[in-house]
N, C-alpha and C positions, 0 to 999 in steps of 0.2 A: 530272743534268747536272753535269759536272765543272767546277770553277772553276779557271781558269788562274792560276797564281801569278806574282807579279812577278819580273822577272829579278833575279839576285843583285846586290849592290852593286858588285862588281868589273866585271860586265858593263855596268851603268849608267854607271860611271865611264869605261869604254872608249868607250861610245857618246858620252858628253859630250865626251871628248877628240877623237874623230873629227869630231863636229859643229863644234867650235871650229876644228880644222884646216881643215875644208872651208870654213868661213866666211872664214878668213884667205886661203885659196887663191882663193876667188871674188873677194874684195876686191882681191887682188893682180892678178888677171886684168883686172878692171874698170879698175883704176888704169893698168895698162900700155896697155890698149886706148884709154882716153880720152887719155892722154898721147901715144900714137902718133898718134891722129887729130888732136889739137891741133897737134902738131909738123908734120904734113903740111899742115894748113890754114895755119899761120903761114908755113911755107916757101913755099907757093903764093902767099899774099897779099903777103908782105913780101920776097920774093926780090929784087925790083927796087928796094927802098927803100934809099936811101943814108943812112948814119949821120949825115953832116954836115947832111942835110936835116932829119932828125929833131931834131938838136940845135938847128937854126935854128928849127924850129917850137916846140920846148920854150922857147926864149927869147922867143917871141911870145905865150906865155900871159899873159893880162892879170892885173894885180895884183888887180883886182876879182874875177875868177874864182877865183884862188887863195885870196883872203880868204874868199869865200863857201864854197869847198870845205872850208876849215879849220873854218869855223863849223858847217856841216852835219855834219862829222865829229865835232866836239865834242858836238853834240846827239844824234847817233846813239849815241855811247858813253854818254851820260847815260841814254838809253832802255834800253841794255843793263843799266845798273846798276839800273834799275827792276825788270827781271825777275830780276835777281839777288836783290833783296829779296823778290820773289814766291817764289822757290825757298827762301829762308831761312824764310819764313813757312810754306810747305808742309811743310818738314822739322822745324818747331817748334824751330829752333835759336835760340840767344840770341847775336846778333852785333851790335855797335854799328854805326851807319850809317857811321862813318869806316872801320872795319875792313872792312865789307862793300864799301865803295867801292874800297878798295885791292885787296882779294882778288878782287872781281868784275872789276875792270878788268884786273888781271894775268891772270886766268884766261881772259877773252875775247880779250885781245891774243895771248897765247901760243897759244890755240886757232886764231885766225885765221891766224897766221904759221907755225905748226908742224904744223897738222893734228891728227887724232886727238883731238878735243875732249874726250872723256871722260877720256883719260889725261893730256894736258897741262894742261887746265883743272882736273881733279881734283887733280893734284899741287900746283898753285899754291894751290888752296884749302886743301889739307891743311897746307901750310907756314904759311899765314897764319891760318886759322881754328883749327887744332889747339891753339895755346897759349890760345885763348879757351874751351877746353873742348868744342868741337864734335867729336862722335864721327866715326869713319870712316864709319859707316853713314849718318849725316846728310849728310856731305860727298858720298858717292855719290848720295844722294837729291837733293841740290841740283844736282849736275852733270847727272844724268839729267833732272831737271825743266827746267833751263834749256836743255839741248840739244833736248828735246822741244818746249819753248815756241818756240824759233826755227823748228823745222819747221812748227809750226802757223801762225805768221805768214807764213812763206814759202809755205805752201799757200794761204793767203788771197790774197796778192798774185799768185801765179802763176795761181791759179784764175780770178781776175778778168781778168788780162792775156791768158789764152788765148782769151778772147772778143774783147777789144779789139785785140790784136796777134796774132791767130791766123796771119795770113799770114807775118809775120816769124818767128814761132816754128816754123812748119811747115818753114821752110828748114833749121832746125837738126835737127828730129826726123825729117826725110826723109819726110813724108807730106802729104796734103792738109790744108787748114785744118779740115776736119771732125774729123780726129784730135785736133787741139789743142782743139777745142770739147768733144769727148768727155772728154779728159783734164781740162779745166777743170771740167766738170760733175761728174766723179767727185771731184775735190779739194773742191769746194764742198759737195757732198752729204756727203762724209766729215766735213767740219768741222761741218756741221749735226748730224750724228749724234753727234759727240764733244761738242758743246755741250749737247745734250739729255742725253746720258749723264753728263757730268761735272758738271752743275749740281746734281745730287742727291748727297749723301754716300753712297757705296757702298763696300763692301769687294770688291776684286778680287784674284784670284790671278795672279801673273806670275812665272814662273821660280822657283817655290817660295816666293815672298815674298808676303805679304799687304799690299796697298797700298790707300790710301783715295783716292777721286776728289777733285779739287781743291775742288769745291763751287761755290755760286752766285756767289761774288765772284772767286775766282782763275780759274775756267774762262774767262769772257769776256775777262779781262785777259790770259790766256795767248795769246789770238788777236790782240787789238787792239794791245798794246804792242809785240810784235816786228814787226808789220806797219808800225808807225810807224818803228821802228828801221831796217827795210829800206828804207822810202821815203826816209828821210834819208840813208842810205848811198848809195843810187842817185843822188839829187840831187847829192850831193857830187862824183860823177863827171860828171854831166850839165852842171854849170856850167863844167866845164873844156873841154867839146867845142864846137867852132865850127860854126855853121850846121846845127843838128840838124834832120833831116827829120820828127821826131816831137816831141810835147810831153813835158813832164816825167812826166806820169802814164803815158803809153805807154812811155817809156824805163825807168821803174822796173820795169815788167813784164818788159821784155827783160833788165834787169839781174838780177832775181831768178832768172830761168831760168838765166842764165850762171853766177851765183853758186852755185846749187844743184848744177849739173853739176860745178863746181870742187870743191865740198865732197864730192860723191860719189866723186871721184877719190882722196881722201885725200892728194893732193899738197899740200905746205905752201903755204897761201895760194891753192890752185888755180892756181898759176903756170903760165901757158901754156894751160891748159884754159879758164880764164875768158876770156883774150884771144881764143882761137880761136873760142869761142862768140859773143863780141861781134862779131867780124869777120863771121861768117856771117850774123848777124841785122841788121847795119848796113852793107850793101854800098855804100850811096850815099856814105858818108863817104870823103874822101881818106885814104889810108893814113898819110901822115906826121903830119898833125895828130891822127889817131886814136891812133897809137902814142905820140906825145908826151903826149897827155892821159892815157892809161892809165899811163904811167910816172910822171907827176906824181901821179896818184891812188894809185899804189903807195907813193910816198914819204909822202903826206899821211895816208892811211888805215891803212897797214900799218906802214911803217918808223918813222915819227915816234912813234906810240903804242908801238911795240916798244921804242924807246930809253927812253921814260918808264917803261914797265912794268918793264923790266929794272932801272932805277935804284930804283924803289919796292920791287921784290922783293928786291933786294940789301940795301936798307936794313932791310926787315922781317926778313930773315935775320940781319943783324948784330945787331939789337936782341934777337932771340931768343937768339943766342949769348951776348950780354952778360948777359942775364938769367940764363942758366944759370951 
């Protein structure tokens, strides 16, 4: 029996380049499709909405709702910083809590607002963690760990919500509630499998790299902490909406589905895609108050932290230049 030889290095390189190009092409097609669908939904739902009415509704937002939204936003970002520390622990990097708070906050804010989390968040971490002696390989590991951690928390919240809010979610995915139930069951079973697999320390091969599973402490925290973060972020929007037809737990499920679709689009902040998904799943709400609340949420959860993160990042860069 003859043994087939491996393809030469040049051919393997060409294949790798073709796969990367194919992935980028697929991501671009998905982004255009989601953005086009969102634009159509927003045009259909908001074509009769007048700007002066939205501004009037914006002015009616209660001070209590705004204060609560800001509070939940702060708590959400604090949870994000917790799993930044989890990523640092997994990468065996030595970073002080103060530096990791600044680096993690900037990384997450830039990822939220600019998209492409591994690139934007990784660049921010490189700039802030690099002077502390953290290697590029460790920064890549931290960025990948935190991105995967968010996915695990989103899978938990979405999996549960696809049973509790299956009818609403089915309006978005275009199928019967049974489809949402099946998707929720698949997500939860996948999480159970990951939990069982990751609790024991194992060596796994991924893209030519040998990685270690997180172990018995980090693995459950990878699922629980981001779920708390997502719940807090969802409630930060919930408290701005008037007369909600569902409770906060059900709303968090709707929120995470819309957020996940926005992230999949790779559009900065999921702008337009997130709003379109929310409109489809909350048809009972009047359009003007809904749009005013989502605009306020954009200011509180996205643009406000972006201004703070930009200031912190600029200050860290200036200190680095001064040190040189």
